[in-house]
C-alpha angles and dihedrals in degrees: 000000000000123000089249090056092045091051090051092051091047089055091051092047092056089070099050130080125230110267097189133044122204108208140165093315090059115198116358124179088247093054092049091050091050091050090048092052093046095048091049090053099040106024092211123054139166124218126194122212109212125225093250092060109099096197123100113256093226092054091046091050092052093047093049092047091050093049095045095038091236134127129251108237096181146332116212115178104305098345123098124195118199131186131193121172112234119226097201108024104037108183103158120060108203119213115248 
């Protein structure tokens, strides 16, 4: 992903609300499956890491991206933005 594409995705992510919360239980298989389904449907999602989660947001972002085969767009504080290009239902056209 180029810096221009990352900047474009960051601008889109500013307008969306987090759809998942990672809490005290951290990453469960059910949460990962839910994130995988959501990212396949939406391409770009935002995840919030709650205060009671003891894990580092950057480490969580990398683990989630690895398990869902997505890319980390950004991690700001306790917010994670992930992107995965959809093969069938392309909604976001990235700049070249």
